[in-house]
N, C-alpha and C positions, 0 to 999 in steps of 0.2 A: 506590561506583559505578564501573562500568567506563569506561575512557577509549577503548574500542575505537570506531572510526568506524562509521558506518552501512555504508559500503562494505565494511569488514573483516567486519562481522557477516554481511552477505549472502554474501560470499565464503566464509566459514567454514561457513555454513548450506548453501551449494551443495555444498561439498566433502563435508559430512556426508550430504547427499541422495544424491550419487553413490556414496558408500561404502555406504549403506544399500541401494541398488539391487543391489549385489553382482553387477555385470556385466549386469544387465537393462537394455535400452535404455529411456531415458526417452521420454515422449510429451507433447506440448503444454506444454513447459516455459515458454515465453514467456507464454502465457495464464495458466498457474498462478501464475507469479511476479508478474505484474502484479496479479492479483486478490489475492494474499496481501499485497502491499505497499500496494496502493491503499486497501483497506478501513481498516486502522489509520491510514494517513496522513489520510484524510478524517475519521475519527472523532476523532483527536487535534486536528486543525486546527479542526474545528467546535466542539469543546469549548473550545479556547483563544480562539476568536472569539465565544464566548458564543452559539453557534447562529446568528450573523449570516452569512447566505449571501453577501451582497455583500462583506463583509470577507474571509471565507474564500476566495472566488473570487479576489479580488485577491491575497491572500497566495500562492495556488497558481498564479497566472498563468493562470487559466481564466476563460472566460465564465461568468457566473452560471447561465445555462441549462444549460451543460455540467456544471457542478458539481451542479445539481439532478438532472440525469439520472443522474449517477454515484451520488449519495446514494440515489436511488430504487433503482438496480440493487443496491446493497449493503444496502438496507433500513435506512438510517440517518436517514431523515427523521423528525423528532419533532414 
């Protein structure tokens, strides 16, 4: 298992992304990155919290209604 931190993984992925663009200007990077990180974060936390939204919201530091909205946006409600 890699001991690379999440920050290092993101940094490396972003460097790869810019290299793959090969000089083309990126667009909407913030929204793209938030969406790409948020979905797996919510999925893993919900799994670890045994689908308990109150527990997951607390772990994430979110209001339960905000969590529910994000789960709906990412089609993660079960």
